[in-house]
SEKE-259980 format. One record per residue (C-alpha): residue number from 1; chain; x, y, z. Coordinates in pm, whole numbers. Layout:
! SEKE-259980
<node num="NUM" chaine="A" u="X" v="Y" w="Z"/>
...
//
This chain:
! SEKE-259980
<node num="1" chaine="A" u="-3110" v="-5679" w="2114"/>
<node num="2" chaine="A" u="-3087" v="-5557" w="1758"/>
<node num="3" chaine="A" u="-3235" v="-5222" w="1655"/>
<node num="4" chaine="A" u="-3534" v="-5133" w="1441"/>
<node num="5" chaine="A" u="-3287" v="-5032" w="1165"/>
<node num="6" chaine="A" u="-3129" v="-5376" w="1176"/>
<node num="7" chaine="A" u="-3469" v="-5547" w="1168"/>
<node num="8" chaine="A" u="-3583" v="-5340" w="869"/>
<node num="9" chaine="A" u="-3256" v="-5412" w="686"/>
<node num="10" chaine="A" u="-3282" v="-5786" w="744"/>
<node num="11" chaine="A" u="-3648" v="-5811" w="652"/>
<node num="12" chaine="A" u="-3592" v="-5617" w="329"/>
<node num="13" chaine="A" u="-3312" v="-5854" w="231"/>
<node num="14" chaine="A" u="-3532" v="-6157" w="299"/>
<node num="15" chaine="A" u="-3803" v="-6002" w="82"/>
<node num="16" chaine="A" u="-3559" v="-5930" w="-202"/>
<node num="17" chaine="A" u="-3458" v="-6296" w="-209"/>
<node num="18" chaine="A" u="-3816" v="-6419" w="-172"/>
<node num="19" chaine="A" u="-3968" v="-6181" w="-428"/>
<node num="20" chaine="A" u="-3697" v="-6043" w="-660"/>
<node num="21" chaine="A" u="-3806" v="-5729" w="-842"/>
<node num="22" chaine="A" u="-4111" v="-5693" w="-619"/>
<node num="23" chaine="A" u="-4197" v="-5351" w="-476"/>
<node num="24" chaine="A" u="-4145" v="-5403" w="-103"/>
<node num="25" chaine="A" u="-4189" v="-5037" w="-5"/>
<node num="26" chaine="A" u="-4541" v="-5096" w="127"/>
<node num="27" chaine="A" u="-4418" v="-5352" w="380"/>
<node num="28" chaine="A" u="-4381" v="-5239" w="739"/>
<node num="29" chaine="A" u="-4248" v="-5456" w="1020"/>
<node num="30" chaine="A" u="-4351" v="-5368" w="1374"/>
<node num="31" chaine="A" u="-4164" v="-5503" w="1675"/>
<node num="32" chaine="A" u="-4393" v="-5632" w="1948"/>
<node num="33" chaine="A" u="-4306" v="-5751" w="2297"/>
<node num="34" chaine="A" u="-4273" v="-6114" w="2191"/>
<node num="35" chaine="A" u="-4270" v="-6101" w="1813"/>
<node num="36" chaine="A" u="-4302" v="-5910" w="1488"/>
<node num="37" chaine="A" u="-4613" v="-5792" w="1307"/>
<node num="38" chaine="A" u="-4564" v="-5752" w="934"/>
<node num="39" chaine="A" u="-4810" v="-5514" w="768"/>
<node num="40" chaine="A" u="-4868" v="-5496" w="392"/>
<node num="41" chaine="A" u="-5173" v="-5343" w="225"/>
<node num="42" chaine="A" u="-5478" v="-5495" w="387"/>
<node num="43" chaine="A" u="-5292" v="-5794" w="523"/>
<node num="44" chaine="A" u="-5064" v="-5874" w="812"/>
<node num="45" chaine="A" u="-4885" v="-6170" w="961"/>
<node num="46" chaine="A" u="-4711" v="-6219" w="1295"/>
<node num="47" chaine="A" u="-4390" v="-6406" w="1370"/>
<node num="48" chaine="A" u="-4219" v="-6492" w="1698"/>
<node num="49" chaine="A" u="-3905" v="-6315" w="1816"/>
<node num="50" chaine="A" u="-3619" v="-6413" w="2046"/>
<node num="51" chaine="A" u="-3585" v="-6231" w="2375"/>
<node num="52" chaine="A" u="-3251" v="-6098" w="2493"/>
<node num="53" chaine="A" u="-3147" v="-6413" w="2677"/>
<node num="54" chaine="A" u="-3233" v="-6630" w="2377"/>
<node num="55" chaine="A" u="-3039" v="-6397" w="2147"/>
<node num="56" chaine="A" u="-2734" v="-6433" w="2369"/>
<node num="57" chaine="A" u="-2773" v="-6811" w="2372"/>
<node num="58" chaine="A" u="-2795" v="-6808" w="1993"/>
<node num="59" chaine="A" u="-2476" v="-6602" w="1960"/>
<node num="60" chaine="A" u="-2293" v="-6842" w="2192"/>
<node num="61" chaine="A" u="-2398" v="-7136" w="1976"/>
<node num="62" chaine="A" u="-2600" v="-7281" w="2261"/>
<node num="63" chaine="A" u="-2956" v="-7263" w="2123"/>
<node num="64" chaine="A" u="-3122" v="-7591" w="2035"/>
<node num="65" chaine="A" u="-3300" v="-7563" w="1697"/>
<node num="66" chaine="A" u="-3587" v="-7755" w="1546"/>
<node num="67" chaine="A" u="-3572" v="-7873" w="1185"/>
<node num="68" chaine="A" u="-3780" v="-7843" w="869"/>
<node num="69" chaine="A" u="-3724" v="-7956" w="510"/>
<node num="70" chaine="A" u="-3511" v="-7734" w="290"/>
<node num="71" chaine="A" u="-3635" v="-7574" w="-33"/>
<node num="72" chaine="A" u="-3508" v="-7859" w="-250"/>
<node num="73" chaine="A" u="-3668" v="-8120" w="-21"/>
<node num="74" chaine="A" u="-3329" v="-8297" w="-6"/>
<node num="75" chaine="A" u="-3242" v="-8225" w="356"/>
<node num="76" chaine="A" u="-3335" v="-8026" w="663"/>
<node num="77" chaine="A" u="-3253" v="-7680" w="793"/>
<node num="78" chaine="A" u="-3266" v="-7550" w="1151"/>
<node num="79" chaine="A" u="-3510" v="-7295" w="1288"/>
<node num="80" chaine="A" u="-3429" v="-7089" w="1596"/>
<node num="81" chaine="A" u="-3631" v="-6886" w="1842"/>
<node num="82" chaine="A" u="-3854" v="-6920" w="2149"/>
<node num="83" chaine="A" u="-3888" v="-7279" w="2270"/>
<node num="84" chaine="A" u="-4265" v="-7288" w="2217"/>
<node num="85" chaine="A" u="-4241" v="-7139" w="1866"/>
<node num="86" chaine="A" u="-3886" v="-7148" w="1723"/>
<node num="87" chaine="A" u="-3951" v="-6951" w="1408"/>
<node num="88" chaine="A" u="-3757" v="-6624" w="1437"/>
<node num="89" chaine="A" u="-3604" v="-6584" w="1089"/>
<node num="90" chaine="A" u="-3511" v="-6217" w="1142"/>
<node num="91" chaine="A" u="-3249" v="-6218" w="1417"/>
<node num="92" chaine="A" u="-3049" v="-6521" w="1298"/>
<node num="93" chaine="A" u="-3052" v="-6378" w="945"/>
<node num="94" chaine="A" u="-2921" v="-6046" w="1074"/>
<node num="95" chaine="A" u="-2639" v="-6223" w="1257"/>
<node num="96" chaine="A" u="-2524" v="-6399" w="940"/>
<node num="97" chaine="A" u="-2571" v="-6110" w="695"/>
<node num="98" chaine="A" u="-2421" v="-5834" w="910"/>
<node num="99" chaine="A" u="-2132" v="-6057" w="1029"/>
<node num="100" chaine="A" u="-2237" v="-5944" w="1376"/>
<node num="101" chaine="A" u="-2018" v="-6203" w="1546"/>
<node num="102" chaine="A" u="-1708" v="-6069" w="1369"/>
<node num="103" chaine="A" u="-1750" v="-5718" w="1509"/>
<node num="104" chaine="A" u="-1703" v="-5859" w="1860"/>
<node num="105" chaine="A" u="-1449" v="-6136" w="1802"/>
<node num="106" chaine="A" u="-1100" v="-6056" w="1928"/>
<node num="107" chaine="A" u="-939" v="-6389" w="1831"/>
<node num="108" chaine="A" u="-816" v="-6345" w="1471"/>
<node num="109" chaine="A" u="-595" v="-6598" w="1295"/>
<node num="110" chaine="A" u="-235" v="-6533" w="1189"/>
<node num="111" chaine="A" u="-355" v="-6316" w="898"/>
<node num="112" chaine="A" u="-598" v="-6110" w="1105"/>
<node num="113" chaine="A" u="-900" v="-6298" w="972"/>
<node num="114" chaine="A" u="-1206" v="-6421" w="1158"/>
<node num="115" chaine="A" u="-1155" v="-6799" w="1195"/>
<node num="116" chaine="A" u="-1412" v="-7050" w="1072"/>
<node num="117" chaine="A" u="-1375" v="-7245" w="1398"/>
<node num="118" chaine="A" u="-1522" v="-6949" w="1593"/>
<node num="119" chaine="A" u="-1817" v="-6895" w="1362"/>
<node num="120" chaine="A" u="-2186" v="-6961" w="1411"/>
<node num="121" chaine="A" u="-2197" v="-7161" w="1089"/>
<node num="122" chaine="A" u="-1945" v="-7397" w="1248"/>
<node num="123" chaine="A" u="-2124" v="-7413" w="1582"/>
<node num="124" chaine="A" u="-2459" v="-7493" w="1419"/>
<node num="125" chaine="A" u="-2314" v="-7697" w="1130"/>
<node num="126" chaine="A" u="-2447" v="-7452" w="870"/>
<node num="127" chaine="A" u="-2144" v="-7386" w="654"/>
<node num="128" chaine="A" u="-2288" v="-7587" w="364"/>
<node num="129" chaine="A" u="-2640" v="-7440" w="395"/>
<node num="130" chaine="A" u="-2749" v="-7098" w="259"/>
<node num="131" chaine="A" u="-2961" v="-7056" w="569"/>
<node num="132" chaine="A" u="-3074" v="-6696" w="510"/>
<node num="133" chaine="A" u="-3190" v="-6781" w="159"/>
<node num="134" chaine="A" u="-3371" v="-7087" w="292"/>
<node num="135" chaine="A" u="-3552" v="-6860" w="539"/>
<node num="136" chaine="A" u="-3646" v="-6629" w="252"/>
<node num="137" chaine="A" u="-3797" v="-6923" w="67"/>
<node num="138" chaine="A" u="-4000" v="-7014" w="376"/>
<node num="139" chaine="A" u="-4126" v="-6655" w="386"/>
<node num="140" chaine="A" u="-4218" v="-6677" w="15"/>
<node num="141" chaine="A" u="-4403" v="-7002" w="64"/>
<node num="142" chaine="A" u="-4604" v="-6876" w="361"/>
<node num="143" chaine="A" u="-4700" v="-6542" w="203"/>
<node num="144" chaine="A" u="-4802" v="-6708" w="-124"/>
<node num="145" chaine="A" u="-5011" v="-6966" w="64"/>
<node num="146" chaine="A" u="-5186" v="-6714" w="289"/>
<node num="147" chaine="A" u="-5229" v="-6433" w="36"/>
<node num="148" chaine="A" u="-5230" v="-6589" w="-313"/>
<node num="149" chaine="A" u="-5405" v="-6287" w="-463"/>
<node num="150" chaine="A" u="-5119" v="-6060" w="-354"/>
<node num="151" chaine="A" u="-4808" v="-6273" w="-393"/>
<node num="152" chaine="A" u="-4691" v="-6469" w="-694"/>
<node num="153" chaine="A" u="-4345" v="-6623" w="-702"/>
<node num="154" chaine="A" u="-4118" v="-6469" w="-962"/>
<node num="155" chaine="A" u="-3799" v="-6675" w="-941"/>
<node num="156" chaine="A" u="-3464" v="-6504" w="-989"/>
<node num="157" chaine="A" u="-3235" v="-6655" w="-1251"/>
<node num="158" chaine="A" u="-2935" v="-6797" w="-1063"/>
<node num="159" chaine="A" u="-2584" v="-6726" w="-1189"/>
<node num="160" chaine="A" u="-2244" v="-6890" w="-1192"/>
<node num="161" chaine="A" u="-1981" v="-6621" w="-1131"/>
<node num="162" chaine="A" u="-1619" v="-6732" w="-1186"/>
<node num="163" chaine="A" u="-1361" v="-6507" w="-1022"/>
<node num="164" chaine="A" u="-983" v="-6513" w="-1051"/>
<node num="165" chaine="A" u="-726" v="-6359" w="-818"/>
<node num="166" chaine="A" u="-410" v="-6284" w="-1014"/>
<node num="167" chaine="A" u="-162" v="-6331" w="-733"/>
<node num="168" chaine="A" u="111" v="-6431" w="-979"/>
<node num="169" chaine="A" u="127" v="-6294" w="-1332"/>
<node num="170" chaine="A" u="400" v="-6520" w="-1461"/>
<node num="171" chaine="A" u="571" v="-6846" w="-1376"/>
<node num="172" chaine="A" u="899" v="-6768" w="-1549"/>
<node num="173" chaine="A" u="1103" v="-6456" w="-1468"/>
<node num="174" chaine="A" u="1453" v="-6561" w="-1573"/>
<node num="175" chaine="A" u="1638" v="-6859" w="-1715"/>
<node num="176" chaine="A" u="1784" v="-6947" w="-1373"/>
<node num="177" chaine="A" u="1450" v="-6923" w="-1196"/>
<node num="178" chaine="A" u="1281" v="-7129" w="-1468"/>
<node num="179" chaine="A" u="1534" v="-7412" w="-1449"/>
<node num="180" chaine="A" u="1515" v="-7410" w="-1069"/>
<node num="181" chaine="A" u="1137" v="-7442" w="-1089"/>
<node num="182" chaine="A" u="1145" v="-7722" w="-1345"/>
<node num="183" chaine="A" u="1429" v="-7935" w="-1211"/>
<node num="184" chaine="A" u="1407" v="-7836" w="-846"/>
<node num="185" chaine="A" u="1033" v="-7869" w="-797"/>
<node num="186" chaine="A" u="895" v="-8079" w="-1081"/>
<node num="187" chaine="A" u="1177" v="-8333" w="-1090"/>
<node num="188" chaine="A" u="1312" v="-8349" w="-735"/>
<node num="189" chaine="A" u="1002" v="-8262" w="-529"/>
<node num="190" chaine="A" u="709" v="-8376" w="-745"/>
<node num="191" chaine="A" u="918" v="-8651" w="-909"/>
<node num="192" chaine="A" u="706" v="-8643" w="-1220"/>
<node num="193" chaine="A" u="886" v="-8668" w="-1553"/>
<node num="194" chaine="A" u="567" v="-8593" w="-1749"/>
<node num="195" chaine="A" u="541" v="-8272" w="-1550"/>
<node num="196" chaine="A" u="904" v="-8190" w="-1626"/>
<node num="197" chaine="A" u="839" v="-8244" w="-1996"/>
<node num="198" chaine="A" u="531" v="-8021" w="-1987"/>
<node num="199" chaine="A" u="716" v="-7748" w="-1795"/>
<node num="200" chaine="A" u="1012" v="-7765" w="-2032"/>
<node num="201" chaine="A" u="781" v="-7704" w="-2329"/>
<node num="202" chaine="A" u="618" v="-7412" w="-2146"/>
<node num="203" chaine="A" u="964" v="-7271" w="-2079"/>
<node num="204" chaine="A" u="1060" v="-7297" w="-2447"/>
<node num="205" chaine="A" u="738" v="-7119" w="-2544"/>
<node num="206" chaine="A" u="816" v="-6845" w="-2293"/>
<node num="207" chaine="A" u="1168" v="-6803" w="-2430"/>
<node num="208" chaine="A" u="1024" v="-6741" w="-2776"/>
<node num="209" chaine="A" u="759" v="-6497" w="-2651"/>
<node num="210" chaine="A" u="723" v="-6399" w="-2284"/>
<node num="211" chaine="A" u="351" v="-6350" w="-2337"/>
<node num="212" chaine="A" u="333" v="-6729" w="-2369"/>
<node num="213" chaine="A" u="400" v="-6768" w="-1996"/>
<node num="214" chaine="A" u="159" v="-7037" w="-1867"/>
<node num="215" chaine="A" u="13" v="-6810" w="-1598"/>
<node num="216" chaine="A" u="-67" v="-6540" w="-1855"/>
<node num="217" chaine="A" u="-213" v="-6796" w="-2092"/>
<node num="218" chaine="A" u="-431" v="-6929" w="-1810"/>
<node num="219" chaine="A" u="-591" v="-6585" w="-1777"/>
<node num="220" chaine="A" u="-659" v="-6576" w="-2150"/>
<node num="221" chaine="A" u="-804" v="-6928" w="-2138"/>
<node num="222" chaine="A" u="-1028" v="-6848" w="-1842"/>
<node num="223" chaine="A" u="-1182" v="-6553" w="-2027"/>
<node num="224" chaine="A" u="-1232" v="-6746" w="-2351"/>
<node num="225" chaine="A" u="-1386" v="-7052" w="-2188"/>
<node num="226" chaine="A" u="-1613" v="-6857" w="-1955"/>
<node num="227" chaine="A" u="-1731" v="-6625" w="-2231"/>
<node num="228" chaine="A" u="-1817" v="-6931" w="-2443"/>
<node num="229" chaine="A" u="-2016" v="-7066" w="-2146"/>
<node num="230" chaine="A" u="-2217" v="-6742" w="-2129"/>
<node num="231" chaine="A" u="-2060" v="-6631" w="-1800"/>
<node num="232" chaine="A" u="-1928" v="-6293" w="-1685"/>
<node num="233" chaine="A" u="-1607" v="-6355" w="-1488"/>
<node num="234" chaine="A" u="-1427" v="-6110" w="-1261"/>
<node num="235" chaine="A" u="-1046" v="-6086" w="-1261"/>
<node num="236" chaine="A" u="-876" v="-5926" w="-961"/>
<node num="237" chaine="A" u="-531" v="-5773" w="-1022"/>
<node num="238" chaine="A" u="-284" v="-5642" w="-768"/>
<node num="239" chaine="A" u="-184" v="-5279" w="-820"/>
<node num="240" chaine="A" u="163" v="-5290" w="-666"/>
<node num="241" chaine="A" u="492" v="-5161" w="-801"/>
<node num="242" chaine="A" u="816" v="-5357" w="-808"/>
<node num="243" chaine="A" u="991" v="-5342" w="-471"/>
<node num="244" chaine="A" u="678" v="-5282" w="-264"/>
<node num="245" chaine="A" u="564" v="-5528" w="0"/>
<node num="246" chaine="A" u="364" v="-5815" w="-149"/>
<node num="247" chaine="A" u="454" v="-5714" w="-508"/>
<node num="248" chaine="A" u="476" v="-6028" w="-723"/>
<node num="249" chaine="A" u="448" v="-5827" w="-1046"/>
<node num="250" chaine="A" u="441" v="-5464" w="-1147"/>
<node num="251" chaine="A" u="100" v="-5329" w="-1244"/>
<node num="252" chaine="A" u="273" v="-5125" w="-1518"/>
<node num="253" chaine="A" u="387" v="-5442" w="-1698"/>
<node num="254" chaine="A" u="308" v="-5382" w="-2068"/>
<node num="255" chaine="A" u="169" v="-5733" w="-2104"/>
<node num="256" chaine="A" u="-123" v="-5638" w="-1882"/>
<node num="257" chaine="A" u="-265" v="-5400" w="-2144"/>
<node num="258" chaine="A" u="-284" v="-5689" w="-2388"/>
<node num="259" chaine="A" u="-449" v="-5908" w="-2124"/>
<node num="260" chaine="A" u="-704" v="-5639" w="-2037"/>
<node num="261" chaine="A" u="-789" v="-5591" w="-2401"/>
<node num="262" chaine="A" u="-864" v="-5963" w="-2427"/>
<node num="263" chaine="A" u="-1077" v="-5951" w="-2112"/>
<node num="264" chaine="A" u="-1263" v="-5648" w="-2247"/>
<node num="265" chaine="A" u="-1343" v="-5838" w="-2567"/>
<node num="266" chaine="A" u="-1470" v="-6136" w="-2367"/>
<node num="267" chaine="A" u="-1687" v="-5929" w="-2128"/>
<node num="268" chaine="A" u="-1458" v="-5999" w="-1835"/>
<node num="269" chaine="A" u="-1466" v="-5753" w="-1546"/>
<node num="270" chaine="A" u="-1138" v="-5618" w="-1406"/>
<node num="271" chaine="A" u="-1130" v="-5559" w="-1031"/>
<node num="272" chaine="A" u="-873" v="-5473" w="-766"/>
<node num="273" chaine="A" u="-696" v="-5736" w="-559"/>
<node num="274" chaine="A" u="-595" v="-5533" w="-255"/>
<node num="275" chaine="A" u="-242" v="-5608" w="-140"/>
<node num="276" chaine="A" u="-176" v="-5778" w="193"/>
<node num="277" chaine="A" u="-80" v="-5449" w="360"/>
<node num="278" chaine="A" u="-380" v="-5259" w="223"/>
<node num="279" chaine="A" u="-596" v="-5441" w="477"/>
<node num="280" chaine="A" u="-431" v="-5246" w="758"/>
<node num="281" chaine="A" u="-254" v="-4942" w="615"/>
<node num="282" chaine="A" u="-466" v="-4628" w="587"/>
<node num="283" chaine="A" u="-489" v="-4483" w="236"/>
<node num="284" chaine="A" u="-302" v="-4765" w="61"/>
<node num="285" chaine="A" u="-613" v="-4927" w="-82"/>
<node num="286" chaine="A" u="-728" v="-4592" w="-221"/>
<node num="287" chaine="A" u="-387" v="-4545" w="-385"/>
<node num="288" chaine="A" u="-388" v="-4895" w="-538"/>
<node num="289" chaine="A" u="-735" v="-4842" w="-680"/>
<node num="290" chaine="A" u="-626" v="-4510" w="-839"/>
<node num="291" chaine="A" u="-324" v="-4681" w="-999"/>
<node num="292" chaine="A" u="-538" v="-4951" w="-1157"/>
<node num="293" chaine="A" u="-801" v="-4704" w="-1278"/>
<node num="294" chaine="A" u="-535" v="-4489" w="-1443"/>
<node num="295" chaine="A" u="-407" v="-4788" w="-1640"/>
<node num="296" chaine="A" u="-760" v="-4895" w="-1737"/>
<node num="297" chaine="A" u="-852" v="-4548" w="-1861"/>
<node num="298" chaine="A" u="-815" v="-4644" w="-2229"/>
<node num="299" chaine="A" u="-1099" v="-4894" w="-2183"/>
<node num="300" chaine="A" u="-1325" v="-4638" w="-2015"/>
<node num="301" chaine="A" u="-1348" v="-4855" w="-1705"/>
<node num="302" chaine="A" u="-1389" v="-4764" w="-1339"/>
<node num="303" chaine="A" u="-1273" v="-5004" w="-1069"/>
<node num="304" chaine="A" u="-1562" v="-5092" w="-839"/>
<node num="305" chaine="A" u="-1510" v="-5467" w="-778"/>
<node num="306" chaine="A" u="-1269" v="-5577" w="-511"/>
<node num="307" chaine="A" u="-1128" v="-5870" w="-319"/>
<node num="308" chaine="A" u="-875" v="-5843" w="-39"/>
<node num="309" chaine="A" u="-562" v="-6058" w="-72"/>
<node num="310" chaine="A" u="-570" v="-6358" w="167"/>
<node num="311" chaine="A" u="-940" v="-6275" w="225"/>
<node num="312" chaine="A" u="-825" v="-6032" w="495"/>
<node num="313" chaine="A" u="-1155" v="-5877" w="601"/>
<node num="314" chaine="A" u="-1137" v="-5733" w="953"/>
<node num="315" chaine="A" u="-1459" v="-5620" w="1122"/>
<node num="316" chaine="A" u="-1350" v="-5638" w="1486"/>
<node num="317" chaine="A" u="-1423" v="-5316" w="1678"/>
<node num="318" chaine="A" u="-1094" v="-5193" w="1826"/>
<node num="319" chaine="A" u="-935" v="-4850" w="1840"/>
<node num="320" chaine="A" u="-598" v="-4996" w="1736"/>
<node num="321" chaine="A" u="-718" v="-5167" w="1417"/>
<node num="322" chaine="A" u="-845" v="-5011" w="1098"/>
<node num="323" chaine="A" u="-1186" v="-5144" w="1005"/>
<node num="324" chaine="A" u="-1235" v="-5303" w="662"/>
<node num="325" chaine="A" u="-1562" v="-5119" w="603"/>
<node num="326" chaine="A" u="-1386" v="-4786" w="658"/>
<node num="327" chaine="A" u="-1102" v="-4879" w="422"/>
<node num="328" chaine="A" u="-1335" v="-5007" w="152"/>
<node num="329" chaine="A" u="-1566" v="-4706" w="170"/>
<node num="330" chaine="A" u="-1270" v="-4466" w="170"/>
<node num="331" chaine="A" u="-1142" v="-4628" w="-151"/>
<node num="332" chaine="A" u="-1481" v="-4609" w="-323"/>
<node num="333" chaine="A" u="-1538" v="-4985" w="-337"/>
<node num="334" chaine="A" u="-1898" v="-5069" w="-427"/>
<node num="335" chaine="A" u="-1878" v="-5447" w="-481"/>
<node num="336" chaine="A" u="-1678" v="-5674" w="-253"/>
<node num="337" chaine="A" u="-1603" v="-6044" w="-317"/>
<node num="338" chaine="A" u="-1394" v="-6116" w="-5"/>
<node num="339" chaine="A" u="-1632" v="-6287" w="238"/>
<node num="340" chaine="A" u="-1564" v="-6656" w="232"/>
<node num="341" chaine="A" u="-1367" v="-6872" w="473"/>
<node num="342" chaine="A" u="-1017" v="-6973" w="365"/>
<node num="343" chaine="A" u="-1044" v="-7292" w="574"/>
<node num="344" chaine="A" u="-1385" v="-7415" w="452"/>
<node num="345" chaine="A" u="-1594" v="-7381" w="141"/>
<node num="346" chaine="A" u="-1953" v="-7277" w="199"/>
<node num="347" chaine="A" u="-2176" v="-6996" w="319"/>
<node num="348" chaine="A" u="-1993" v="-6764" w="559"/>
<node num="349" chaine="A" u="-2272" v="-6505" w="531"/>
<node num="350" chaine="A" u="-2561" v="-6752" w="518"/>
<node num="351" chaine="A" u="-2650" v="-6636" w="167"/>
<node num="352" chaine="A" u="-2537" v="-6662" w="-192"/>
<node num="353" chaine="A" u="-2732" v="-6354" w="-303"/>
<node num="354" chaine="A" u="-2562" v="-6015" w="-345"/>
<node num="355" chaine="A" u="-2660" v="-5790" w="-57"/>
<node num="356" chaine="A" u="-2555" v="-5462" w="110"/>
<node num="357" chaine="A" u="-2318" v="-5493" w="405"/>
<node num="358" chaine="A" u="-2430" v="-5355" w="741"/>
<node num="359" chaine="A" u="-2214" v="-5144" w="971"/>
<node num="360" chaine="A" u="-2292" v="-5274" w="1319"/>
<node num="361" chaine="A" u="-2085" v="-4997" w="1480"/>
<node num="362" chaine="A" u="-2307" v="-4722" w="1338"/>
<node num="363" chaine="A" u="-2625" v="-4926" w="1303"/>
<node num="364" chaine="A" u="-2671" v="-4850" w="933"/>
<node num="365" chaine="A" u="-2663" v="-5003" w="587"/>
<node num="366" chaine="A" u="-2354" v="-4933" w="377"/>
<node num="367" chaine="A" u="-2326" v="-4876" w="1"/>
<node num="368" chaine="A" u="-2104" v="-5184" w="-39"/>
<node num="369" chaine="A" u="-2268" v="-5482" w="-206"/>
<node num="370" chaine="A" u="-2126" v="-5813" w="-87"/>
<node num="371" chaine="A" u="-2094" v="-6104" w="-331"/>
<node num="372" chaine="A" u="-2022" v="-6396" w="-95"/>
<node num="373" chaine="A" u="-1744" v="-6632" w="-196"/>
<node num="374" chaine="A" u="-1863" v="-6994" w="-184"/>
<node num="375" chaine="A" u="-1574" v="-7205" w="-317"/>
<node num="376" chaine="A" u="-1199" v="-7135" w="-349"/>
<node num="377" chaine="A" u="-961" v="-7374" w="-524"/>
<node num="378" chaine="A" u="-696" v="-7357" w="-252"/>
<node num="379" chaine="A" u="-954" v="-7432" w="15"/>
<node num="380" chaine="A" u="-1036" v="-7758" w="-158"/>
<node num="381" chaine="A" u="-684" v="-7894" w="-196"/>
<node num="382" chaine="A" u="-467" v="-7696" w="49"/>
<node num="383" chaine="A" u="-687" v="-7640" w="354"/>
<node num="384" chaine="A" u="-938" v="-7925" w="329"/>
<node num="385" chaine="A" u="-692" v="-8166" w="162"/>
<node num="386" chaine="A" u="-961" v="-8313" w="-64"/>
<node num="387" chaine="A" u="-892" v="-8551" w="-349"/>
<node num="388" chaine="A" u="-1005" v="-8452" w="-697"/>
<node num="389" chaine="A" u="-1325" v="-8657" w="-667"/>
<node num="390" chaine="A" u="-1400" v="-8525" w="-317"/>
<node num="391" chaine="A" u="-1338" v="-8166" w="-428"/>
<node num="392" chaine="A" u="-1565" v="-8207" w="-727"/>
<node num="393" chaine="A" u="-1846" v="-8360" w="-518"/>
<node num="394" chaine="A" u="-1834" v="-8081" w="-259"/>
<node num="395" chaine="A" u="-1805" v="-7797" w="-511"/>
<node num="396" chaine="A" u="-2092" v="-7928" w="-722"/>
<node num="397" chaine="A" u="-2307" v="-7979" w="-411"/>
<node num="398" chaine="A" u="-2253" v="-7618" w="-305"/>
<node num="399" chaine="A" u="-2313" v="-7497" w="-660"/>
<node num="400" chaine="A" u="-2646" v="-7682" w="-671"/>
<node num="401" chaine="A" u="-2751" v="-7534" w="-337"/>
<node num="402" chaine="A" u="-2689" v="-7187" w="-479"/>
<node num="403" chaine="A" u="-2902" v="-7271" w="-782"/>
<node num="404" chaine="A" u="-3178" v="-7416" w="-561"/>
<node num="405" chaine="A" u="-3220" v="-7084" w="-378"/>
<node num="406" chaine="A" u="-3182" v="-6877" w="-698"/>
<node num="407" chaine="A" u="-2853" v="-6723" w="-589"/>
<node num="408" chaine="A" u="-2506" v="-6667" w="-732"/>
<node num="409" chaine="A" u="-2243" v="-6937" w="-718"/>
<node num="410" chaine="A" u="-1929" v="-6725" w="-679"/>
<node num="411" chaine="A" u="-1613" v="-6932" w="-696"/>
<node num="412" chaine="A" u="-1243" v="-6850" w="-712"/>
<node num="413" chaine="A" u="-985" v="-7024" w="-927"/>
<node num="414" chaine="A" u="-630" v="-6887" w="-946"/>
<node num="415" chaine="A" u="-440" v="-6866" w="-1274"/>
<node num="416" chaine="A" u="-143" v="-7049" w="-1122"/>
<node num="417" chaine="A" u="-349" v="-7360" w="-1031"/>
<node num="418" chaine="A" u="-430" v="-7490" w="-1379"/>
<node num="419" chaine="A" u="-128" v="-7705" w="-1467"/>
<node num="420" chaine="A" u="125" v="-7948" w="-1315"/>
<node num="421" chaine="A" u="3" v="-8092" w="-982"/>
<node num="422" chaine="A" u="-322" v="-7894" w="-1015"/>
<node num="423" chaine="A" u="-409" v="-8010" w="-1366"/>
<node num="424" chaine="A" u="-663" v="-8276" w="-1267"/>
<node num="425" chaine="A" u="-839" v="-8036" w="-1028"/>
<node num="426" chaine="A" u="-856" v="-7782" w="-1310"/>
<node num="427" chaine="A" u="-981" v="-8024" w="-1574"/>
<node num="428" chaine="A" u="-1231" v="-8207" w="-1355"/>
<node num="429" chaine="A" u="-1343" v="-7958" w="-1089"/>
<node num="430" chaine="A" u="-1309" v="-7616" w="-1254"/>
<node num="431" chaine="A" u="-1450" v="-7736" w="-1588"/>
<node num="432" chaine="A" u="-1756" v="-7881" w="-1413"/>
<node num="433" chaine="A" u="-1821" v="-7555" w="-1228"/>
<node num="434" chaine="A" u="-1849" v="-7333" w="-1537"/>
<node num="435" chaine="A" u="-2123" v="-7548" w="-1687"/>
<node num="436" chaine="A" u="-2479" v="-7427" w="-1624"/>
//
C-alpha cells in the first residue's frame, strides 16, 4: 500500500488542479480502514479506498472499472476501487503521477525506456485521457456542490507550449554532403523533383551564407511564429563538443549566439537537451548543463529546463543503473519535459498539468517539476505511421482535451521536420497546434 506521504502528495496535486491558486493548507486527509476522510474547516467528506489486493489487481491491469462522463461531456472515463463503491481517485492518481509502475519494471526497450505496451494507460486504454485531471474535476464538482459557501471554481487558463529539440543544427555541412543529400535522397529515394528543386535553392542560399541553412532558419521561424501567436516556446539544445558521442553539432558554434539572441528577443526559453549518454553516465549531464550556461551567460540566463534525448527517462530501481531522478537532481534540473511515450501520443502521466515528480524509492516529493509531453511529431509519422489528416485529427483531439481540463498542451516539433517530406505535416499539423 502507498504511504501517508504519497497520499498527501497525490491529494494536494488533485486540489491544485481542481482549485488553482486556492490555499489548500487547511486540508487534511486521514486514512481510515476502508477509505479516506478529508477534513477542511468545519466540513469533511469521505471517499472509498482500495485494499492491498485491489491495489495489486489495479497495478496488474486486472481491475474492472465503472464509467462516468468526462468533464467535457463528450465521452466516459473509468473509476477504480472497491467493487461496491469504485471511487478511489487517490491511489490510481498516485500510480500515474509518480510513475510507480516504472520504478518496478525491468523490461526496458532498446533505448532503456519504459515501453508504452507495458503501461497502465495501455492496459486500461487511457493514453488519450488525462485521467488524473478528470479526477480533479470530479473532486471540484463534488466539493462545490456539497459546500458552495466554501468552494468556488476558479478555472486555470490553459496553455499551448511548443517545444523544439535541436537534434540537428544544420542540414548542409559540406558541398559533397549537400549534393549527396539532394541527389541521393531527394531524387533517388524520395523521387520528387519539386523536392530536389527546393533543396537545391536551400543549398544555394547556404553557400551564400551558412546561417541560411534550412534547419537554422526553421528555429528562427518557430520563434517568430510562436511569439506572434502569444506563446512561450522552449528550445532544447545539445551541449556536446565535436568528436563526442552523439555530437551532431558543436555547442560552441558561433551561429548559436545569433540564434539565442533571436530567441531572447522573441521570449523563447533555452533549455538543455541531454545527450544520449548523459542518461546513464554519472556527471555528464551536470557537465553539459555547465557548458550551456557558460555560453548563455551574456543573456543572464540559467538553464533549468531539460529534456533527455530519445526521451530516455529511467526510473527502474536497480543497483547497476543510474536513476534519472538522481542525475537530474545532481545537475540542478528544476523543470523536465521528458515524460511522454515515443510510441504513442497522449498522457503518460495521466495529467497535462505541471506537477512535482515523486521519488518512490525514498517516499518523498522532489524539487523537479514535470511538464508532461503530449504530442511529438515523430510519434505521429514515424511510430504511429499516421497520414497528415490522421495526425492532425489526433493532435487536435489531444490538444482539446488539455484545454478541457485547463492544462498545458506541451508538444514537440523538431527543426529538421519542417520541409521536404515533412512539409505537409508542418503546414497542416504544426500550424494548427500553435493556434489558441
